[in-house]
C-alpha positions in Angstrom: 4.4 29.2 -20.5 7.0 32.0 -21.2 4.4 34.7 -20.4 3.6 32.9 -17.2 7.3 32.8 -16.2 7.5 36.5 -17.0 4.4 37.3 -14.9 5.9 35.3 -12.0 9.1 37.2 -12.3 7.1 40.5 -12.1 5.5 39.3 -8.8 2.3 37.6 -10.0 2.0 35.0 -7.2 -0.8 33.1 -9.0 1.5 32.6 -12.0 4.3 31.5 -9.6 2.1 29.0 -7.9 0.9 27.6 -11.2 4.5 27.1 -12.3 5.4 25.5 -9.0 2.4 23.2 -9.2 3.6 22.0 -12.6 7.1 21.5 -11.4 6.2 19.9 -8.1 2.6 18.7 -8.2 0.8 18.7 -4.8 0.4 15.3 -3.1 -2.8 13.6 -4.0 -3.1 12.0 -0.5 -1.5 12.5 2.8 -0.8 10.0 5.6 -3.7 9.2 7.8 -2.8 8.2 11.3 -4.7 5.1 12.2 -4.0 2.7 15.1 -3.9 -0.8 13.8 -3.1 -3.7 16.1 0.3 -5.3 15.6 0.4 -7.8 12.8 2.8 -10.6 13.7 0.9 -13.4 11.9 -1.5 -13.7 9.0 -4.3 -14.4 11.5 -3.8 -11.0 13.0 -5.0 -9.4 9.8 -8.6 -10.3 10.6 -8.5 -8.0 13.7 -6.8 -5.3 11.8 -9.3 -5.6 8.9 -12.2 -5.2 11.3 -10.5 -2.2 12.8 -10.2 -0.5 9.4 -13.8 -1.3 8.5 -15.0 0.1 11.9 -12.9 3.3 11.4 -14.4 3.7 8.0 -17.9 3.2 9.2 -17.5 5.8 12.0 -15.9 8.3 9.6 -12.4 8.3 11.1 -11.0 7.3 7.6 -12.4 7.7 4.1 -13.5 4.7 2.0 -10.5 5.5 -0.3 -8.1 5.3 2.7 -9.7 2.1 3.9 -9.3 0.6 0.4 -5.6 1.5 0.3 -5.0 0.1 3.7 -6.8 -3.2 3.0 -4.9 -3.4 -0.3 -1.7 -3.5 1.8 -3.3 -6.3 3.8 -4.2 -8.2 0.7 -0.7 -8.0 -0.6 0.5 -9.3 2.7 -1.9 -12.3 2.4 -0.8 -13.0 -1.2 2.9 -12.9 -0.1 2.1 -15.4 2.7 0.2 -17.7 0.4 3.0 -17.6 -2.2 5.7 -18.4 0.5 3.5 -21.3 1.7 3.1 -22.7 -1.8 6.8 -22.3 -2.4 7.6 -24.2 0.8 5.1 -27.0 0.0 6.6 -27.2 -3.5 10.1 -27.5 -2.1 9.0 -30.3 0.2 7.3 -32.2 -2.6 10.4 -31.8 -4.8 12.6 -33.1 -2.0 10.2 -36.0 -1.5 10.2 -36.8 -5.2 14.0 -36.6 -5.5 14.2 -38.9 -2.5 12.1 -41.5 -4.3 14.3 -41.4 -7.4 17.2 -42.8 -5.4 18.0 -46.5 -6.1 17.4 -48.9 -3.2 
């Protein structure tokens, strides 16, 4: 490493680039502009998912990009499901607590 630093100081651009790549690694991916319909409700995810699949099929995005995007959709669905279960559980607990009251 010291010899590489010395070479970089002497003007060896390959050595300088190698040092910079170690200090600040290049991004592994870059943003891919893709138009997705607005997602206001969970039901909107179906349209967005079909759009991503079609964009992948036509080569507008790579399978890796499609996988990353649909992963975001899957997380959104899991969050929605969790919130729904949480709400239902709160309703059941409220109902059960109401039944514990003496008449």
